[in-house]
C-alpha positions as CSV (number, residue, x, y, z in Angstrom):
1,X,49.6,77.0,166.5
2,X,52.2,74.5,165.2
3,X,55.8,75.6,164.9
4,X,57.2,75.5,161.4
5,X,59.7,72.7,160.8
6,X,62.9,73.3,159.0
7,X,63.2,70.3,156.7
8,X,66.6,71.3,155.4
9,X,68.0,69.7,158.6
10,X,66.6,66.3,157.7
11,X,68.5,63.7,155.7
12,X,66.2,61.9,153.2
13,X,68.2,58.7,152.6
14,X,67.2,55.2,151.6
15,X,68.3,51.9,153.0
16,X,71.6,52.1,151.1
17,X,72.3,55.7,152.2
18,X,71.3,57.2,148.8
19,X,69.5,60.5,148.6
20,X,65.7,60.4,148.1
21,X,64.4,63.2,145.8
22,X,61.1,64.2,144.4
23,X,60.5,62.2,141.2
24,X,62.5,59.1,142.4
25,X,61.0,55.7,142.0
26,X,61.1,53.6,145.1
27,X,60.3,50.0,146.3
28,X,59.0,49.5,149.8
29,X,57.3,46.8,151.9
30,X,53.6,46.6,152.5
31,X,50.9,44.2,153.5
32,X,48.1,42.5,151.5
33,X,45.8,41.0,154.1
34,X,48.4,39.2,156.2
35,X,50.9,38.6,153.5
36,X,54.0,40.7,153.0
37,X,54.3,42.3,149.6
38,X,56.6,44.7,147.8
39,X,55.1,47.9,146.4
40,X,56.6,50.4,143.9
41,X,56.0,54.1,144.0
42,X,57.2,57.6,142.9
43,X,58.1,60.3,145.4
44,X,55.9,63.4,145.1
45,X,56.9,65.3,148.3
46,X,59.6,65.4,151.0
47,X,57.8,66.1,154.2
48,X,58.0,65.3,158.0
49,X,56.0,63.7,160.7
50,X,53.5,65.7,162.7
51,X,54.8,67.9,165.4
52,X,53.5,67.6,169.0
53,X,54.5,64.0,169.4
54,X,58.2,64.3,169.9
55,X,60.7,65.5,167.4
56,X,59.7,65.6,163.8
57,X,61.1,62.9,161.6
58,X,61.6,62.9,157.8
59,X,58.9,61.3,155.7
60,X,57.9,61.2,152.1
61,X,54.6,61.3,150.2
62,X,54.6,58.9,147.2
63,X,52.3,57.6,144.5
64,X,51.8,53.9,145.1
65,X,51.6,50.9,142.8
66,X,51.1,47.3,143.7
67,X,50.5,43.9,141.9
68,X,49.2,41.8,144.7
69,X,45.9,41.4,142.9
70,X,47.6,40.5,139.6
71,X,45.2,37.7,138.7
72,X,41.9,39.1,139.9
73,X,39.3,37.0,141.7
74,X,37.0,35.3,139.3
75,X,37.5,36.7,135.8
76,X,41.3,36.5,135.5
77,X,41.6,40.2,134.5
78,X,44.7,42.1,135.3
79,X,44.3,43.9,138.7
80,X,47.6,45.6,139.3
81,X,47.9,49.3,139.2
82,X,48.0,52.7,140.9
83,X,46.8,52.9,144.4
84,X,46.1,55.9,146.7
85,X,49.1,58.1,147.6
86,X,50.9,57.1,150.8
87,X,52.9,58.8,153.5
88,X,56.0,56.8,154.4
89,X,58.3,57.1,157.3
90,X,61.3,54.9,158.3
91,X,63.0,55.9,155.1
92,X,65.8,53.4,155.8
93,X,63.3,50.7,155.0
94,X,62.8,51.6,151.3
95,X,65.0,51.6,148.3
96,X,65.4,54.1,145.5
97,X,65.3,52.3,142.2
98,X,66.9,53.8,139.0
99,X,64.3,54.8,136.5
100,X,65.7,52.5,133.8
101,X,64.8,49.5,136.1
102,X,61.2,50.5,136.4
103,X,58.8,48.8,133.9
104,X,56.9,50.9,131.4
105,X,53.6,49.4,132.8
106,X,54.4,50.8,136.3
107,X,55.4,54.2,134.9
108,X,52.2,54.4,132.8
109,X,50.0,53.2,135.7
110,X,51.5,55.8,138.0
111,X,50.9,58.6,135.4
112,X,47.3,57.5,134.8
113,X,44.0,57.5,136.7
114,X,43.1,55.5,139.8
115,X,41.4,52.2,139.2
116,X,38.2,51.4,141.0
117,X,38.1,49.0,144.0
118,X,38.3,46.0,141.6
119,X,41.2,47.3,139.6
120,X,39.2,48.5,136.6
121,X,39.9,51.9,134.9
122,X,37.5,54.6,133.8
123,X,36.1,53.6,130.4
124,X,35.8,49.9,131.2
125,X,32.1,49.0,131.0
126,X,32.3,47.4,134.5
127,X,34.0,50.4,136.1
128,X,32.4,51.5,139.3
129,X,33.0,54.9,140.9
């Protein structure tokens, strides 16, 4: 049986030492194939690393958005959008972004449904589940 973790002892701080809270928008690094990219997201939970592998560390769970497929492959359709939720550690490697700096497109995408593997949304005639 796992021992409960008291997360009140953790500091949830970004690269600049600012507090990270549920609902905050963030920017963090990721990979697209072998290329470095920046991704945006919104914090949905303050959590911690699994116990049993050393001391627990603070982590967050966030909705994720990226634009590395912004031109599509063959049809030139927009492919940016919401991706699966992510669990992020190393909080000093992400940045909290003020909401007024986040585009309406990113806010709308994060609030909406997940696109399919090709970036299409439900309702598009070519959408695949």
